[in-house]
N, C-alpha and C positions, 0 to 999 in steps of 0.2 A: 504494500500500500504506500510505502514511502516514495516510490517512484511516481506515483499518481498525485501525491500531495505537493505539487509544484509551487503552490502559493503559501504553504505553511510558514515560511520564514520571510515572506514579503511584508515588511513592516508597514508599507503604504496601503495595504488592503485591509478592509474591515473584516471582522470575523464572518459576517454574512457573505462577503465576496469570496473569502477563502473557502467557505462551505460550498458555495455554488460552483467554484472552480473544481473542487474535489469531486463533487457529484457529476459534473460534466466529464471529468477524466475517468470516472468509474464506468460510465456508459460508453465512452469512446474506446477505451482499452479492452473492454470485454462486454460487447453488446448482448451476447447470448446469456451471460450470467445476470445482466441487468434485466433481462426479459422476465425472470422470475419475480422481481420486485414489481414490475409493471403489471404482470398478470395477477398478482395478489391484490393490487388496487381495484381491479375489476369487481371483486367480491364486495366492495364497500359502496357501490353505486346503487341508488334506487332512482331510476330515471336520470335526471340531470344532477341529482343531489349526491355528493360524496360525503359519507358519514362514517367515521371510524368509531368503534365502540367507546361509549362514554364521552364522546365529544359532540359539539354542535355541528350540524351538517353544513356543508359548503355548497351553495348554488353555483353550478358551472354552466357555461354556455354550450360546451361541446358534449359533455356527458361521456358515456361509455363508448360511443363510436370513435372518439379521439384516442381512447386507451387502446382499443382494438387496432386502430391504424398504426399507432406507435409499436404495438407488439408485432404486427406484421412486418413493419420496417426493420425492427431489431432482429427478427429471425433471419433476415437476408443480409444484414449489415456486416461488413468486415471490421475487424479491429483496426483502429488507427492510433497514431501517437497521441500522448496526452498534450493538452495545451499548457503553455507557460505564460505567466503573467508578464505584463510590460508596464513600467511606470508611465510611459508616454501615452499608451492607449488607454490606460486606466484614467488618467487625467482628462483625456479627450472625451471619454465616455461620461465621466462625471459632469464635465462642462455641457455636454449635449443634453443630459438629463435636466440640468439647471435651466437651460435654454428652452427645452421642449416641454418639460414637466408641467409648468403652469398652464400651458396651452392645450394639454391633453394630447 
């Protein structure tokens, strides 16, 4: 897992950004293993509502069809190299969010 945790020591990333990068790298480097996680989510849908036991349901726009589409993609996806963070791209992305966020 250490090879996939490319953002762990990047002090300029927030913990959320590090978590997202790690998750992206998990699916990129082993899509078939990640398929089990995606397929497990399917059992928590009731129509467009995603609800884990003991938690409040989340209204989704796509619902289970999007989960099935992702599962079908992952079945065919080859493993690819993990992503690495970049200070410059991180700053550009944050600037873009600041510019576009208020406008939706």
